[in-house]
N, C-alpha and C positions, 0 to 999 in steps of 0.2 A: 323758657320755663313755663310755657302754657300747660295747663292741666285740664283734662276732661272733667266734666262735672257729674260723672258716675260715682256713686258713693265708693269710698276707698275700700280696697280688698283686705288689707292688713293694717291695723292701727295699734301702735304701741302707746298705751295711755300713760300720761304723766299727770302730775298734780300741780296746782298753782295758787296766788293771793295778793291783798293790798289793804292799807289803812289810811284814813284821811286825817291829816294833821290840821290844826286850827289856824296856823299862820298862812300867809299868802303863798300860793303855789304857782308853779309853771303850768299853764293850761295846755292840755293835750288835745289837739283838734283831730288828729289822725294817727294811724299806727306808725307812720313815718316819724312822728314827733317823740315817740317813746325812746328812752335811752337804750343803747345796746350794751350788753355785758360780755366781757371776755375774761377767761381764766387760763393762766399758764398751768400746764399739767406735766407731770413727770412720768405718768403711766397712761395707758390707753383707756378710752371710755369703758370698754368691756371689763377691764381689770378692776374698776371701782366696785364691781359687784361683790368682790371678795376681799379687797384691800381695805381694812377697817380704818386705819389712821388717815390715809389719803381721802377716804370718803368723808370722814368727820371734818377734815379741813375744807373740803369742797362745800359741804353743807354749811359750815360756818361762814365762809366767804359769800356764798350765794344768799344766805339768809340776811347778812349785813346789807348786801346790795338791794335786795327786795324791800327791806325796811326803809332804806334810804330813798328808794323810788317812791314809796308810799308817803314819805314825809315831804318830799319836794314837789311832787306832781299832782295836779288835779285831773283826775281821769273819770269821765262819765260813761264811757263805753262799757256796757255790762259784761261783754265777753272778756275784755281785758281784766276787768275787776274780778271776775270769777277765776281767771287764771292766777292772778296774784294772791287772792284769798285761798285758792287751792294750794299754792306754795306754802302759805302759812299753815294750812291744815297738814301738809306733809311734814313740816318741821315739828308740829305738835305731836304727830304720830311717832316720829323718830325719838322725840324727847319724852314720850309717854306722858305728855301734859294733856290729859283727856278733857279736863274742864275747859281748857282753851280750845281744844278741837271742837267741842260741842257748840261753843259760842261762834266759832268760825263757820261751822256747818249751817247754823241758823242764818248767818249773813249771806252765805252762798244761796240758800233756799230763797231768801227774799230777793236776790238778784235774778233768779231763774224766771224766765218769761214763758217757758213751755211747761205745761202742767205735769207731764210725765217725769221730766227731769227734776222738777221741784219735789215731787213725791218720793223719788228714788235717791235723792241726794244723800250721800253718806251712809246708805243702808248697809253696805258690806263692811265699811270701816268700823261702824258702830258695833257690828257683830264681833269683829276682831277685838275691839276694845273690851267688850264684856268678858273675854277669856283671859285677859292679861294677868290677872292675879290668881287665876285658877291653877290647880296642880294637875292631877291626872284627868280631870274632867273637861279639859279645854274643848275638845271636839263636841261634847254634849252641850256645853254652854253656848258654843257658836251656833250649833244647830237650833237650839231652843230660841235664842235671840233672833236669828234670821227668820225662822218660821213665824215667830210672833209678829215681826215687822212686815213680812211679806203678806201674811194673812190679812192685814189691815189695808192693803193696797186696793184701790178700786179698779177692777179688771178692765172696765170700759175705757179707762184713761191710760193705764200702763201696759196694756196687752202687748203691743209691738215692742216696747222698750224691754219688757221682761224677756221676750223671745230672743231679742238681739243680744241682751246681756248673757243669757244662757248659752247662746251660740259662741260668744266670745270666750267664755270660761271653758267651754268644751275644747277649743282648739289651742288655747294659750298654754305654753309650758316653758320650763326654764331654758331648754335648748333653743326654742324660738326666740325668746327674749335675748339670750346671749348672741345668737346668730344675727339678729337685727343690729345690735350695737356693734358687733364686729364688722359687719359688711357696710353699714351705713355711716358710722362715725369714726371707727378706728383708723381708716386709711388717711384721712385728712389730719387727724390729731397726731399721727405718727410723723407726718410730713412737717407740720407747723409747730407742734408742741402747745397749741392753744385750742380751747373750745369756747363756744358761745353759751349764753345763758339758756338758750333753748336746749342745747345738749346737756347742760347741767341739770335742767329740769327732767329731761328724759332719763338720765342716769338715776336720779333720786326716785323717780316713779318706778323705774325698772327694779331697783333694789327693794322698794317697799312691796312691789308685786310679788317678787320671789320669796321674800322673808315672811310677809304677813298675809298674803292672799293665796298663793299657790298651795300651802298646806291644807287649805279648806276647799280647794277647787271642786272635788267630787261632791262635797256636801252642798255647795252652792248650786251645782247642776241638779242635784237630786231635789233640793227644796224648790227651786224654780220650776222644775218639771212637774212636781206634785201640784204646785199652784196652777200651772197651765192645765193639767189634767182635770182639776176641779172646776175650771172655768172654760168651758168649751164654746161659749157663746161668741160668735164672730161679730165684728163690727158690720153695721149696715153699709153696703157699698152705694154711695150716692151718685156714682158716675154713670152707671148703666141707664138710669132714668134721664140723665142729661144728654146722653149721646144722640148725635144726629148722623146717620149714614145715608149717603146718596146712592140711589139705585142706578143712576144713569138716565132715568126717565125725565129728570128735571132739565130745564133749559140751561145747561151749564156751559161755561166758557173755560177753555184750558187755562190752567194757572201753573206757572213754573215756580218750583220751590227750590231754593238754594240750600243744599245740605253741606255746610262748611264744617267739616268734621274730620274723622280719621279714615274716611273712605266708605264706599257702599258697594255691596256685591250686586252687580247688574243682573245676574242670573236669578236673583230672588224676586225682583220687581218687574222684569220683562217690559210690558207695554207702558208701565208707569215711568220708565226711564226716559228722560229727555235725550234725544239723539241729534247730534250735529251731523246732518246729512251731507255737509260739504267735506267731511273728513273721512278718511279711510284708515283702518288699522294696518299701517305698513311702515311705521317708523319714520314717517315724513310729516311735514307741516303742509298738508294738501291745500288748506284754505288760506294759507299765508298769514295767519293771525298771531304767529309767534309761539304757538303751542303745538306740540307733536301728539298725534293720536288722541286729540281731545273729543272723542265721540260722545262720551257721557259727562265730560267736564275736565278739569285740570288738577294737577297734583304738584306737591313740593316735597323735597327730601328734608332730612333732619336739620340741614343748615339753610333751609329756605331757598334753595335753587330749584328751578323748574325740573320736573321729572314726568313720568307717565304712569298710568294705571289708576283706575278708579277705586282699587282696593289695595291695601298695603301688601307688597309682595313677600310672602313667606318663602323661606328657603326650603329645600327638599325635606330636610329633617323636620322642620317646623310644620310642614304640610302633613307629614306622616303622623305627627303627634297631635294634630288638631283635634281629632275625635276624643283622645284621652284628656287633653287639656280643657276642652269645652265641657267635658264631663266633670272635671275637677272644679271648674268655675261654677257649674250648676250645683255641685256638692256644697261649695262655700255659701252660695246664696240660699240653699235649702237649710243649712245649719243656722244661718242668721234668721230664717223665718220659721224655725222649728219644724221643718218638714222632714219626716223620717224616711228618706229615700236611700236607695243603694249607693247613689253617688255621694250622699252625705256620710254614710257609713264608711265608704272607701277613703274619703278624704280625711276623716278623723283618724283612721288607722295610719294613713300615710304621715300625717302631721305629728302623730304621737311617736313615730320612729325617726323623725328628722334629726340629724346631727347638726350642731351649730354651723359647720362648714357647708352644709347643704341648703341652709336657709336662703342665702342670697339668690342662688339659681332658681329655687322654688318660687320665691316672690317675683323674680323677674319674669319667669314664664307666665305666671298668673297675670301680671301686668300686661305682658305682650298680648296675650289672647283676649284679655279684657278690652284693651285698646283696639285690637283687630275687630272685635265684634261691635264696638261702640257705635260707629256711624251707620251701620246697617240696621241696628236696633232703633236708632233715632229716626231713620228714614221711614220705617214701618209705622211708627207712631204719627209722624207728620202727615202721612198720606192715607191712613186708615179711613175707609168709608168715603173716599173721594176719587171716583174714576176719572175726574178731570185734572187730577194732580199729575205733574211731571217733575221728576227728580233731576236736578242738575248738581253735579258733584264738584266741590272744591276740597281736595284731600290734603290734609297736613300730616306730617310725620311727627308723632309725639314720642318722647323718650320713655322707654320702659325700664331703663337700667337703674339699679340702686344708686350708683354714682353717675349722675347724668352728664351729658356734654356740658362743659362750663358755659354759662351765659357770657356773651361778649357783644361789643358794639357792632361789629360787622354783620353778625347774624340778625341783630335787632334792626339794623338799618335796612337789610334786605327784606325782613318781614314787614316793616313799615311800608316799603315800596310795593311788596306783594299785596298788601291790603288794598291799595289803590287799584292795582292791576285786577284783583279779584272783583272789586266792585264794578270796574269797567266791563269785565267779562259778564257779570250778572246783568248789567244794563244792556249790553249788546245782545244777550239772549233772552231778554224779556222777563227776567226774574222779578216776581212781585213781593215775595217774602223769603227771608233767609233765617235758618236756624243756626245758632251759635252756642252749643253746649260745651263751652270751655272758657277759660279765663286765667288771669294771673294777677298777683299783687307784688309789690316791691319785696315783701318777705320771701316770696317764692324764689326770686332772683338771688336774694341773700343766701338762702338755703343751698341753692345750686353752687354758688361761689364757695361756700364753706365746705361742702362735700368734696370739692376739688382742691381744697387747701389754698384758696386764693384770698389774699388780703392779709395785712399785718395784724389786724384785730377786727372785732365786730363792727366798730365804727367805720373803719376803712372799707370794709365790705359793704356797709350800708350806703356809703357815698357812691361807690362804684355801681351798686345795684340800682340806686336811684337814677343815675345817668342812663343806664341800659333800659330800665323800666319806662322812663319818660319818653324815650325814643319810640317804644312800642305803643305806649298809651296815646301819644299824639298821632301815631300812624293810624291806629284803628279809629280814633276819633275823627280825624280828617277824612278818612275813607267813607265812614258812614254819613258824615255831613255832606259829602259830594253826591249822595244818592237819595235826595228827598222823596223820590218816587217809590222807594223800596222800604218795606217794613222789616226791621231786624228784630229778632227775638233772642234774648240772652237768658241763659240759666243762671239763677242767683248764686249757686255754689253750695257746697256740702260742708262748709267749715263751721256752721252754727255761729256765725258772727254777723256783724253789721257791715254790709258791702260798702257803705259810704265811708265808714271809719277806716277800713283797710284799703280803700281806694282800689278796689278790684276792677280790672277792665275785662269786658266791656260794660259790666253791670252798673258801674257808678258814673257813666258818661252823662246821663241825664239829657239825652237828645230827643227831639220830638218824634223821630221815626224809629225809636228804640223802645221796646217793651220788655220788661224783665219779669221772669216767672220763678216763683218759689215753689217748694214741694210740700204737699200735704198727703195724708194717707187716704185710704178708701172711704173714710167717713168725713174727710175734710179737715181733720185735725193736723196741727203742725207735725211734720216728721222731726225726729230728734236731730237730724243732720242739716236741715235746710238753713241757709243764711237768710237774713231778713234785712230790714232797713228801709228808709224812705224811698229809695230807688226801686224797690221791689213792688211792681204794679199789681200783679195778680198772682194767685196760687192755683195750681192744678195737680192732678194725680202724679205723684212721683214715687210711689211705693209699690214694689212688686208688679210693675207694669209689663205686660206680655207683648213681645214683638219678635220679629225675625232676627236671626244672626246669620252670618255667612254660611251658605250651604242650604239654607231654608228651614233649619230647625227653629222652633219657637222657644223663647226663654223669658223668664221674668227677671228684670233688673230694676234697681232702685237708684234714685238720685235726681237732682234737679235737671240732669241731662235728659230725663224722661218727662219732666214737667214742661220744659220749654217747647218740645215738639208738639205737645198737646195744644199749646197756644197757637203754634204755627198751623196746626191742623184746622183749628177754628178760623184763623185769619184767612187761610187758603179757601175754605168753603164759602166765606163771605164774598171773597173776590170772584170765585167761580160763579156765584149767583149774580154779582154786580161788579163787573170789571172797572166801573168808573170810580169805585171807592178809593180814596186816597189813604196813605198810611195813617195820618192823624184821625181820619174818620173811622178806619178799621179799629184802631186803638181805642177810640172813644166808644164804639159799639161794644167791644169786648168788655170794657170796664162797666158800661151802663148795664149790660146784660148779666154781669156777675152778681153773686149774692154775698152780702156781708155775713161773715161768720157770727155765731151767736154771741161770742165774746167781743165782737167788734174789731178784731185785730187783723183780719185778712179778707180780701175779696176772692171768692171762689168762682172760677169761670163756670158759666152755664151755657154750653153750646146751644141747647134747644131754645132757651130764652133769648139768647143773642141773635140767633138766626131768625127767630120770630120777629125781631125788631125791623127786619127788612123784607119779610115775606107776608106780612099782614095785608 
């Protein structure tokens, strides 16, 4: 259940919440300590969107459980608190208790640590609330309220969030919502007759979206676009001034970079690819090291068995569709960034005509090509401006299906062994720094089990997921510990949570030869998606970062997947200048050369300043 840390392509938003009781409570130290909720259902998740009585019953049961959790547990993690308070906000909207909603929204605002999220909290819901008692003037009241609220927003803070929200509203529609529920949640519920609290939350959020938000979709898009048009000032890009690019004239030593990812297209990088000259591309293990055709590195299939190929092998039809799908991927990214391109226009048209039955294959294709492009894009960021860099590939096969292959112990045990094998391979070939733009938490494994209808209830799934997760967690931890001479760089993740609370690997491992990178935008401000926490060491550019995708086209992608290789890039340049640097010294230099943000909440890498520390 490993997931790349490229920002998600399609997100179905739900709402969540929590209250603190005054009596002694059970202290929650991590996400694994939270209670799991299970509901028996007589209808499928998608059918709750139109079945009134079953929906009311589900809301009643879910509300009772959320209030019970609030009473019994002491939770300090702000991401979890926002989810539970969001649940309370949902209940208040459904019950039309708007006084309560406003109080809850203020609590959520106070929990927000990112300025843009704090400013935009509840802005659309409150516009809906203003129309509730209106007669024929509902749309006019909605527009007036939203325009008034949006006009007060400080452009320099909310710019990227507004563009992203506009993009989300442009592509969301009832068929998409129904299609997601049908494809992602209905199959398991049909098999087991039960759903988790997470699915209950998704159902409630979906129904609120359809009934209360979609009627005003066009107005939201128009109001946000007008606001964007009035504020054309772009944020200053701080990264250009910090960049250091080597010309090759410096006295550089070759530095091998491990790109542990979804694969790299060797044709894009040519001389920057590390080549195992003992191996020949002939289907044999010429050098006798246990790997076949490992000219540019090694690879594993979906079940963590050894395979070949530095880039995921598309079938004939997938290869034919690559130009079309990469265009659709660009269109989606342009929509999120408010770029009026032909690709964006085409994708909006396509998504507006999608039938619920077509949603699954549409999302799976976008996932496939997003994963396919991921590693090549990462490699370009890691090696930019460094002619001394050499790319060594460890390719994993990530699942792109709506219903993933179910997590299981044998796969986890193979992966744990693969981790050791990978690190030994890195050591054998002189790798000095490794990029890891992926990760997983116990909840990811639970979601995979539920999607496949495995487990008697949510608690049963949690116990099984914990066993599988721990195998993988220990495997990667032991592997990294076994290579004190290699610096590993991990992406913090795109879940906007605390990596230590969720115990996401590899980000929460806390090892001396591991550095974790969060994502900021072009001005050094938090992105809306980046995860944070004490294990996140530094922050780098993870917003609309341009690099290569397979075939050589350049594309802008966002995510902590893009911020981690920026740190790898800096580390590799330091090592190219001084190969004697140890991982702890490189890590120390990167942190010492970083600048503390004006609010004191993040260290922003500064390549020019850092490299200056060893070249003075």
